[in-house]
C-alpha positions as CSV (number, residue, x, y, z in Angstrom):
1,M,177.1,-9.5,-95.5
2,R,180.3,-9.4,-97.5
3,R,179.9,-13.1,-98.2
4,K,176.4,-12.5,-99.5
5,Y,177.7,-9.8,-101.9
6,V,180.6,-12.1,-102.9
7,L,178.3,-15.0,-103.7
8,G,175.9,-12.7,-105.6
9,G,178.8,-11.4,-107.6
10,L,180.0,-14.9,-108.4
11,V,176.6,-15.9,-109.6
12,L,176.4,-12.9,-111.8
13,A,179.8,-13.6,-113.2
14,L,178.9,-17.2,-114.0
15,V,175.7,-16.1,-115.6
16,A,177.6,-13.6,-117.7
17,T,180.2,-16.3,-118.7
18,G,177.4,-18.6,-119.7
19,L,175.9,-16.0,-121.9
20,V,179.2,-15.3,-123.6
21,L,179.7,-19.1,-124.2
22,A,176.2,-19.5,-125.5
23,A,176.8,-16.5,-127.8
24,A,180.0,-18.1,-129.0
25,V,178.4,-21.4,-129.7
26,S,175.5,-19.8,-131.6
27,A,177.9,-17.7,-133.6
28,K,179.8,-20.8,-134.8
29,P,179.4,-20.9,-138.6
30,E,177.3,-23.7,-140.0
31,Q,179.0,-26.2,-142.1
32,K,178.9,-25.2,-145.8
33,P,177.1,-27.6,-148.2
34,Y,179.3,-29.8,-150.3
35,K,179.3,-28.5,-153.9
36,V,178.7,-31.0,-156.7
37,A,178.4,-30.3,-160.4
38,F,177.1,-32.3,-163.3
39,L,177.9,-31.9,-167.0
40,Y,175.4,-33.1,-169.6
41,P,175.9,-33.6,-173.4
42,A,172.3,-32.5,-174.1
43,A,169.5,-30.6,-172.4
44,H,168.7,-31.6,-168.9
45,N,165.2,-32.4,-170.0
46,D,166.0,-34.2,-173.3
47,G,163.8,-37.1,-172.4
48,G,166.7,-39.5,-172.6
49,W,170.3,-39.8,-171.4
50,A,170.7,-36.3,-169.8
51,Q,167.2,-36.6,-168.4
52,A,168.2,-39.8,-166.6
53,H,171.3,-38.2,-165.1
54,E,169.2,-35.1,-164.1
55,D,166.8,-37.5,-162.3
56,G,169.9,-38.8,-160.5
57,R,171.0,-35.3,-159.5
58,L,167.5,-34.5,-158.1
59,Y,167.5,-37.8,-156.2
60,L,170.8,-36.8,-154.6
61,E,169.4,-33.4,-153.6
62,K,166.3,-35.1,-152.1
63,K,168.3,-37.5,-150.0
64,L,171.0,-35.1,-148.7
65,G,169.0,-31.8,-148.6
66,G,170.9,-28.8,-147.4
67,K,174.1,-30.9,-147.0
68,V,174.8,-30.5,-150.7
69,Q,174.6,-27.8,-153.3
70,T,174.4,-29.0,-156.9
71,T,174.3,-27.5,-160.3
72,Y,174.4,-28.7,-163.9
73,K,175.8,-27.5,-167.2
74,E,173.9,-28.7,-170.2
75,N,174.1,-28.9,-174.0
76,I,177.9,-29.6,-173.9
77,F,177.9,-30.8,-177.5
78,S,181.7,-30.8,-177.8
79,N,184.2,-32.0,-175.3
80,A,186.3,-29.0,-176.2
81,Q,184.0,-26.9,-174.1
82,V,184.7,-28.9,-171.0
83,P,188.0,-27.4,-169.7
84,Q,186.6,-23.9,-169.7
85,I,183.4,-25.1,-167.9
86,V,185.4,-27.0,-165.3
87,A,187.6,-23.9,-164.7
88,G,184.5,-21.9,-163.9
89,L,183.1,-24.5,-161.6
90,V,186.4,-24.8,-159.7
91,R,186.5,-21.0,-159.2
92,Q,182.9,-21.2,-157.8
93,G,184.1,-23.8,-155.2
94,Y,182.7,-27.0,-156.7
95,Q,184.5,-29.9,-155.1
96,M,183.2,-32.8,-157.1
97,I,182.3,-32.9,-160.8
98,F,180.5,-35.7,-162.7
99,G,181.0,-35.8,-166.5
100,A,178.0,-37.6,-167.9
101,S,179.4,-38.5,-171.3
102,F,182.3,-40.3,-173.0
103,G,185.5,-38.3,-173.2
104,M,184.7,-35.4,-171.0
105,F,187.6,-36.1,-168.7
106,E,189.6,-38.4,-170.8
107,N,190.6,-37.3,-174.3
108,G,193.3,-34.8,-175.1
109,V,193.7,-31.9,-172.6
110,N,190.5,-33.1,-170.9
111,G,192.4,-36.1,-169.8
112,Q,194.7,-33.8,-167.8
113,L,192.0,-32.0,-165.8
114,Y,192.5,-34.4,-162.8
115,K,196.1,-33.2,-162.7
116,K,195.3,-29.5,-163.1
117,Y,192.8,-29.7,-160.2
118,P,194.1,-32.3,-157.7
119,D,191.7,-31.2,-155.0
120,V,188.7,-31.8,-157.1
121,L,187.1,-35.2,-157.5
122,F,186.2,-36.2,-161.0
123,E,183.9,-38.9,-162.1
124,Q,183.2,-39.8,-165.8
125,A,180.5,-41.9,-167.3
126,T,181.4,-44.6,-169.8
127,G,185.2,-44.1,-169.9
128,L,188.3,-45.9,-168.7
129,Q,190.8,-43.4,-167.3
130,I,191.2,-43.9,-163.5
131,K,193.5,-41.6,-161.5
132,K,193.9,-40.8,-157.8
133,N,191.1,-38.2,-158.0
134,Q,189.2,-39.6,-161.0
135,S,186.8,-42.5,-161.3
136,E,184.8,-44.1,-164.1
137,Y,181.2,-45.4,-163.9
138,F,178.7,-47.1,-166.2
139,G,176.8,-50.4,-166.3
140,A,175.7,-53.4,-168.3
141,G,173.2,-51.6,-170.5
142,E,173.9,-54.3,-173.1
143,D,171.9,-56.7,-171.0
144,T,168.7,-54.7,-170.9
145,I,169.3,-53.5,-174.5
146,Y,169.3,-57.2,-175.5
147,L,166.0,-57.6,-173.7
148,S,164.5,-54.6,-175.4
149,G,165.7,-56.0,-178.7
150,M,163.6,-59.1,-177.9
151,A,160.6,-56.9,-177.7
152,A,161.5,-55.3,-181.1
153,G,162.0,-58.7,-182.7
154,A,158.6,-59.9,-181.5
155,A,157.0,-56.8,-182.9
156,T,158.5,-56.9,-186.5
157,K,156.5,-58.6,-189.2
158,K,159.0,-58.0,-192.0
159,G,162.0,-59.0,-190.0
160,V,163.6,-55.5,-190.7
161,I,164.3,-53.2,-187.7
162,G,165.8,-49.8,-187.9
163,Y,168.3,-48.7,-185.2
164,I,169.5,-45.1,-184.8
165,V,173.0,-44.7,-183.4
166,P,175.2,-41.7,-182.5
167,F,179.0,-42.3,-182.7
168,G,181.1,-45.4,-183.6
169,I,182.6,-45.9,-180.1
170,P,182.8,-49.3,-178.5
171,E,179.9,-48.5,-176.1
172,V,177.5,-47.9,-179.0
173,V,178.8,-50.8,-181.1
174,R,178.2,-53.3,-178.3
175,H,174.8,-51.9,-177.7
176,A,173.8,-52.2,-181.4
177,N,175.1,-55.8,-181.4
178,A,173.2,-56.6,-178.2
179,F,170.0,-55.1,-179.6
180,A,170.3,-57.2,-182.8
181,L,171.1,-60.4,-180.9
182,G,168.0,-59.9,-178.8
183,A,165.8,-59.2,-181.8
184,Q,167.1,-62.4,-183.4
185,V,165.9,-64.5,-180.4
186,T,162.2,-63.6,-181.0
187,H,162.5,-63.2,-184.8
188,P,165.2,-65.5,-186.2
189,G,167.0,-64.0,-189.1
190,A,165.9,-60.5,-188.3
191,K,168.0,-57.7,-189.9
192,V,168.9,-54.5,-188.0
193,K,169.6,-51.6,-190.2
194,L,171.8,-48.8,-188.8
195,I,171.8,-45.1,-189.4
196,W,174.5,-43.0,-187.7
197,T,173.6,-39.4,-186.7
198,N,177.1,-38.6,-185.5
199,A,175.5,-36.7,-182.6
200,W,174.4,-37.7,-179.1
201,Y,171.4,-35.4,-179.2
202,S,169.9,-34.1,-182.4
203,P,166.1,-34.4,-182.7
204,P,166.2,-33.2,-186.4
205,K,168.8,-35.9,-187.4
206,E,167.0,-38.5,-185.3
207,T,163.7,-37.7,-187.0
208,A,165.3,-37.9,-190.4
209,A,166.9,-41.2,-189.6
210,A,163.6,-42.6,-188.5
211,A,162.0,-41.5,-191.8
212,N,164.8,-43.0,-193.8
213,L,164.7,-46.3,-192.0
214,I,161.0,-46.7,-192.5
215,S,161.4,-45.8,-196.2
216,A,164.0,-48.5,-196.4
217,G,161.5,-51.1,-195.1
218,A,161.9,-51.1,-191.3
219,D,158.6,-51.8,-189.5
220,V,160.1,-51.4,-186.0
221,L,162.5,-48.7,-184.7
222,G,165.0,-48.7,-181.9
223,Q,167.7,-46.3,-180.9
224,N,170.9,-45.6,-178.9
225,V,170.5,-41.8,-179.3
226,D,169.3,-39.4,-176.6
227,S,166.0,-37.8,-177.6
228,P,162.5,-39.3,-178.1
229,A,162.2,-37.7,-181.5
230,A,162.2,-41.0,-183.4
231,G,159.5,-42.2,-181.1
232,V,157.4,-39.1,-181.9
233,Y,157.8,-39.9,-185.6
234,A,157.1,-43.6,-185.1
235,E,153.8,-42.7,-183.3
236,K,152.7,-40.6,-186.3
237,K,153.5,-43.4,-188.7
238,G,152.1,-46.3,-186.6
239,I,155.5,-48.0,-186.2
240,P,156.5,-49.8,-182.9
241,W,159.4,-48.1,-181.1
242,V,162.0,-49.1,-178.6
243,G,163.5,-46.2,-176.7
244,Y,166.7,-45.8,-174.7
245,D,168.0,-44.1,-171.5
246,S,164.6,-43.1,-170.0
247,N,161.0,-44.1,-169.9
248,A,159.6,-42.0,-172.8
249,Q,156.3,-43.8,-173.2
250,K,154.5,-40.5,-173.3
251,S,156.2,-39.6,-176.5
252,A,154.7,-42.6,-178.3
253,P,151.8,-43.9,-176.1
254,T,150.4,-46.4,-178.6
255,Q,153.7,-47.5,-180.3
256,W,156.0,-47.7,-177.3
257,L,157.4,-51.2,-176.6
258,T,160.0,-50.6,-173.8
259,A,163.5,-49.3,-173.2
260,A,166.7,-50.1,-171.4
261,V,167.0,-47.5,-168.7
262,Y,169.5,-46.4,-166.0
263,N,169.1,-45.5,-162.4
264,W,171.9,-43.2,-161.7
265,G,170.6,-41.7,-158.4
266,P,171.8,-44.4,-155.9
267,Y,175.3,-44.3,-157.4
268,Y,175.5,-40.5,-157.1
269,L,174.3,-40.6,-153.6
270,R,176.8,-43.3,-152.6
271,R,179.8,-41.5,-154.1
272,V,178.9,-38.0,-152.8
273,K,178.4,-39.3,-149.3
274,A,181.8,-41.0,-149.5
275,A,183.4,-37.8,-150.7
276,M,181.8,-35.9,-147.8
277,N,182.9,-38.3,-145.1
278,G,186.4,-38.8,-146.5
279,T,186.1,-42.4,-147.7
280,W,185.9,-41.7,-151.5
281,K,188.4,-43.8,-153.5
282,S,188.8,-43.9,-157.2
283,G,187.7,-46.9,-159.1
284,F,185.6,-48.4,-161.9
285,Y,181.9,-49.1,-161.3
286,Y,179.9,-51.3,-163.7
287,G,176.3,-51.6,-162.5
288,S,173.9,-54.4,-163.5
289,I,170.4,-55.6,-163.3
290,N,171.3,-57.3,-160.1
291,D,172.1,-54.1,-158.2
292,G,169.2,-52.2,-159.8
293,F,171.4,-49.9,-161.9
294,T,169.9,-50.9,-165.3
295,S,166.4,-52.3,-166.0
296,L,163.6,-52.3,-168.5
297,A,161.0,-49.5,-168.6
298,P,157.4,-50.5,-168.4
299,Y,156.0,-52.2,-171.4
300,G,153.7,-50.6,-173.9
301,P,150.3,-52.0,-175.1
302,K,151.8,-53.8,-178.1
303,V,154.0,-56.1,-176.0
304,T,152.2,-59.4,-175.7
305,A,152.0,-61.7,-172.6
306,K,154.0,-64.3,-174.5
307,T,156.8,-61.8,-175.3
308,K,156.9,-60.6,-171.7
309,K,157.3,-64.2,-170.5
310,L,160.2,-64.8,-172.9
311,I,161.9,-61.6,-171.8
312,A,161.4,-62.5,-168.1
313,A,163.0,-65.9,-168.6
314,K,166.0,-64.5,-170.4
315,Q,166.4,-61.8,-167.7
316,K,166.4,-64.4,-165.0
317,A,169.1,-66.3,-166.9
318,I,171.2,-63.2,-167.2
319,V,170.8,-62.4,-163.5
320,S,171.7,-65.9,-162.4
321,G,174.8,-65.9,-164.7
322,K,173.5,-68.8,-166.8
323,F,173.4,-66.6,-169.9
324,S,175.7,-63.9,-171.2
325,V,174.7,-61.6,-174.1
326,F,178.1,-62.1,-175.7
327,Q,178.6,-65.8,-175.4
328,G,179.6,-67.9,-178.4
329,P,179.0,-68.9,-181.0
330,L,178.9,-65.4,-182.4
331,Y,179.5,-64.4,-186.0
332,D,180.2,-61.1,-187.6
333,Q,178.6,-59.6,-190.7
334,K,180.8,-61.6,-193.0
335,N,179.9,-64.8,-191.2
336,K,183.3,-65.1,-189.6
337,L,183.3,-66.8,-186.2
338,M,184.3,-64.1,-183.7
339,V,183.3,-65.9,-180.4
340,P,183.6,-69.7,-180.3
341,A,181.0,-71.8,-178.5
342,G,181.6,-72.0,-174.8
343,K,183.5,-68.6,-174.7
344,K,182.2,-65.4,-173.2
345,L,183.5,-62.0,-174.1
346,K,185.0,-60.1,-171.1
347,L,184.1,-56.5,-170.3
348,L,187.8,-55.6,-170.4
349,P,189.2,-55.6,-172.9
350,D,186.7,-57.2,-175.3
351,L,183.5,-55.2,-174.8
352,Y,185.2,-51.9,-174.2
353,A,187.1,-52.2,-177.5
354,M,184.4,-53.7,-179.7
355,Q,184.5,-52.4,-183.3
356,W,182.8,-55.3,-185.2
357,L,179.1,-55.9,-185.9
358,V,177.3,-59.2,-185.5
359,K,175.7,-61.1,-188.2
360,G,172.3,-59.6,-189.2
361,V,173.4,-56.0,-188.6
362,V,173.2,-53.9,-191.9
363,G,175.7,-51.0,-192.0
364,K,179.2,-50.2,-191.0
365,V,180.8,-48.8,-187.8
366,S,180.9,-45.0,-188.1
367,K,184.5,-43.6,-187.9
368,V,183.2,-40.4,-186.3
369,F,183.9,-40.0,-182.6
370,P,182.5,-37.4,-180.2
371,P,183.9,-33.9,-181.0
372,G,186.6,-32.3,-178.9
């Protein structure tokens, strides 16, 4: 009888122990989501640059679900705002911060943020500063901008194209040159007139620039600024328009030609996953047509089958390496030979330091850099 009671007590004890263990397991706290922040130089729904990054953030959330917690700070018109914004994000526990514009983590005191917050991972779009906890990322937009320039060149009848540009940094200069070189393929001798807004995002300035360029004789517009305001104006005036950053065809349904666009999502996903599993390393990423980072937006109704065929052939040559946008012979505005025949400009240092304009571009490089 005693054995029976002993066995019964042992069973009850084991059951009780199991319940305690089960309770302990169930009480184990769930892993907190990895916190990632994004800084935009314009509104998250600007229809251009910031919108493309916002699409990338949403892609990240979709792929990782509850494993990540993301936020964004928008309309950061001056890099001087960045240190205070970063300080707030760090206090809130954000572990990784993407600065989606030139200079956010590189110029002045901003260039010391990586040192001030050594446990935070910083990634900056379009810059050069690489540190143990800071990376840089961008891509060969010049390739697809060149292709979009071909669409503009095919559309102009006067051979005069207006191009709206923000700041005179090398990134913008090489893009303006690429656009002009592409336009000259489909319209030899085409002129590309520049107007600088000295702002990444300013719909009023972009609209005014579009109006001024059309008054100056441009019968096609292109841009390297962030909003579709120029396209809205072009639609009203019946002027073909090439956008930039995002597919903004809805802003000019009848006048839209195409645009060079960026697919940020896969990069963000790859980098955040690496940060989460401990394999993140600093570096410099420069995406391409080949890896799907940059591409052309769908064509509008004014792009002919002939033009599409020409662009497709040139894109194939770029992808295969048989053609480079900045291969010689290339001349500057004063007809000085800048790139001899047989030579190709290198990404570093050539393209990332470009401050000269190719033959056929009308205007000067702005001396205004992003504020802050």
